[in-house]
C-alpha positions as CSV (number, residue, x, y, z in Angstrom):
1,X,-12.0,-58.1,-32.0
2,X,-13.2,-55.2,-29.8
3,X,-10.8,-53.6,-27.3
4,X,-12.1,-51.7,-24.3
5,X,-9.8,-49.2,-22.7
6,X,-9.5,-45.7,-21.2
7,X,-9.5,-42.8,-23.7
8,X,-6.3,-41.1,-25.0
9,X,-6.1,-37.6,-26.4
10,X,-5.9,-39.0,-30.0
11,X,-9.3,-40.6,-29.5
12,X,-11.2,-37.2,-28.9
13,X,-12.3,-36.8,-32.6
14,X,-13.5,-40.4,-32.8
15,X,-15.4,-40.1,-29.5
16,X,-17.1,-36.9,-30.8
17,X,-18.0,-38.8,-34.0
18,X,-19.5,-41.7,-32.1
19,X,-21.6,-39.5,-29.9
20,X,-22.8,-37.4,-32.8
21,X,-23.8,-40.4,-34.9
22,X,-25.2,-42.4,-32.0
23,X,-27.4,-39.5,-30.7
24,X,-28.0,-38.0,-34.2
25,X,-27.1,-34.6,-32.9
26,X,-24.0,-32.7,-31.6
27,X,-25.1,-32.1,-28.0
28,X,-23.5,-35.2,-26.4
29,X,-20.2,-34.8,-28.3
30,X,-20.0,-31.2,-27.1
31,X,-21.0,-32.4,-23.6
32,X,-18.0,-34.8,-23.5
33,X,-15.7,-32.1,-24.7
34,X,-16.9,-29.7,-21.9
35,X,-16.8,-32.5,-19.2
36,X,-13.1,-33.0,-20.0
37,X,-12.5,-29.4,-18.8
38,X,-14.0,-30.0,-15.4
39,X,-11.7,-30.4,-12.4
40,X,-13.6,-33.5,-11.3
41,X,-13.1,-35.3,-14.7
42,X,-11.2,-38.6,-14.4
43,X,-9.6,-39.5,-17.8
44,X,-9.4,-43.2,-16.7
45,X,-13.2,-43.3,-16.5
46,X,-13.8,-42.0,-20.0
47,X,-13.8,-45.4,-21.9
48,X,-13.7,-46.3,-25.5
49,X,-14.5,-49.4,-27.5
50,X,-12.1,-49.8,-30.5
51,X,-12.1,-52.1,-33.4
52,X,-9.6,-52.0,-36.3
53,X,-8.2,-48.7,-34.9
54,X,-11.7,-47.1,-35.1
55,X,-13.6,-45.8,-32.0
56,X,-17.0,-47.6,-32.1
57,X,-18.2,-46.8,-28.6
58,X,-17.7,-44.4,-25.7
59,X,-18.9,-44.3,-22.1
60,X,-18.1,-41.7,-19.5
61,X,-18.3,-41.9,-15.7
62,X,-18.0,-38.6,-13.9
63,X,-17.8,-37.9,-10.2
64,X,-20.9,-36.0,-9.0
65,X,-22.5,-35.5,-5.5
66,X,-25.6,-36.4,-3.7
67,X,-26.6,-33.5,-1.6
68,X,-28.4,-34.3,1.7
69,X,-29.2,-31.0,3.5
70,X,-25.7,-29.7,4.6
71,X,-23.8,-32.9,3.6
72,X,-22.6,-34.1,0.3
73,X,-21.7,-37.7,-0.7
74,X,-19.6,-38.6,-3.7
75,X,-20.9,-40.9,-6.4
76,X,-20.4,-41.4,-10.2
77,X,-22.8,-40.7,-13.0
78,X,-22.7,-42.9,-16.1
79,X,-23.3,-40.4,-18.9
80,X,-23.2,-40.3,-21.8
81,X,-22.9,-43.7,-23.4
82,X,-22.8,-44.1,-27.2
83,X,-22.2,-46.8,-29.7
84,X,-22.0,-46.4,-33.5
85,X,-25.3,-47.4,-35.1
86,X,-23.7,-50.4,-36.9
87,X,-22.3,-51.8,-33.6
88,X,-25.4,-51.4,-31.5
89,X,-27.0,-54.6,-30.1
90,X,-23.6,-56.4,-30.4
91,X,-22.6,-56.1,-26.6
92,X,-20.3,-53.1,-27.1
93,X,-22.2,-51.1,-24.5
94,X,-22.2,-54.1,-22.1
95,X,-18.5,-54.5,-22.4
96,X,-17.9,-50.8,-21.8
97,X,-20.2,-50.8,-18.7
98,X,-18.6,-53.8,-17.2
99,X,-15.1,-52.4,-17.8
100,X,-16.1,-49.0,-16.5
101,X,-17.7,-50.3,-13.3
102,X,-14.7,-52.4,-12.6
103,X,-12.3,-49.5,-13.2
104,X,-14.5,-47.3,-10.9
105,X,-14.2,-49.9,-8.1
106,X,-10.5,-50.1,-8.5
107,X,-10.3,-46.3,-8.2
108,X,-12.3,-46.5,-4.9
109,X,-15.7,-45.3,-6.0
110,X,-18.5,-46.8,-4.0
111,X,-21.6,-46.1,-6.1
112,X,-23.0,-44.9,-9.4
113,X,-26.2,-43.4,-10.8
114,X,-27.6,-43.4,-14.3
115,X,-30.5,-41.9,-16.1
116,X,-31.3,-44.5,-18.7
117,X,-33.5,-47.3,-20.1
118,X,-35.2,-49.2,-17.2
119,X,-34.9,-52.6,-19.0
120,X,-31.2,-52.2,-19.8
121,X,-29.3,-51.0,-16.8
122,X,-30.7,-53.4,-14.2
123,X,-28.8,-56.1,-16.0
124,X,-25.7,-54.6,-14.4
125,X,-27.2,-54.3,-10.9
126,X,-28.8,-50.8,-11.2
127,X,-32.0,-50.3,-9.2
128,X,-34.4,-47.4,-8.9
129,X,-32.5,-44.7,-7.0
130,X,-35.7,-44.0,-5.1
131,X,-35.0,-47.2,-3.2
132,X,-32.4,-45.1,-1.3
133,X,-34.4,-41.8,-1.6
134,X,-31.9,-40.5,-4.1
135,X,-33.5,-38.1,-6.6
136,X,-32.6,-36.9,-10.1
137,X,-32.2,-33.2,-10.8
138,X,-33.9,-33.8,-14.1
139,X,-37.6,-34.4,-14.7
140,X,-37.8,-38.1,-15.3
141,X,-40.0,-41.1,-14.4
142,X,-38.9,-42.9,-11.3
143,X,-37.9,-46.1,-13.1
144,X,-35.3,-44.4,-15.4
145,X,-33.2,-42.9,-12.6
146,X,-31.2,-45.7,-11.1
147,X,-28.3,-46.3,-8.7
148,X,-25.8,-49.1,-8.1
149,X,-23.8,-49.9,-5.0
150,X,-20.2,-50.7,-6.1
151,X,-19.6,-51.5,-2.5
152,X,-22.3,-53.3,-0.7
153,X,-24.2,-51.0,1.7
154,X,-22.5,-47.9,0.4
155,X,-25.8,-46.1,-0.2
156,X,-27.6,-47.4,3.0
157,X,-27.3,-44.1,4.9
158,X,-27.3,-41.8,1.9
159,X,-30.3,-39.9,0.5
160,X,-30.8,-36.6,-1.3
161,X,-30.6,-34.9,-4.7
162,X,-27.9,-35.7,-7.2
163,X,-26.1,-32.6,-8.3
164,X,-24.7,-32.6,-11.9
165,X,-22.3,-29.9,-13.1
166,X,-24.0,-27.1,-15.2
167,X,-22.4,-28.5,-18.4
168,X,-25.2,-31.2,-18.4
169,X,-27.6,-28.4,-19.3
170,X,-26.1,-28.7,-22.8
171,X,-28.3,-31.8,-23.3
């Protein structure tokens, strides 16, 4: 039985382990550690999958902004998401995304963006961000930078460049 919930301080080591093993490098585990230090970090949106008292997955949603000339608009970024290799392709990521998006709605967030696999994230309603003229700050093909309206119409009048905190330069 897998439990999905928000992280607790005692989960930090397990979260780092999941990220390190999932990505086969230390950058994402370090990124999560640095994100926790940011003033915009929301602990309720750092989510774990747990089985038998072991962290087997982690996903993080972080408030970022879409900059449109002299205006900024709040959104969330889904990054990073990791699942232990032995638990991949067993719906752990799906459960964390569904839980996280619901939690984000409950907290009043209206949209989210993700840089990810173009055949995976559309299952959750993500579409090319270019549909709304929203651009990634990272060099990436159009189909891998996606956005999702958590509230219908919330991106209709928004366009611009997503601004990530400098800690994302770690990856």
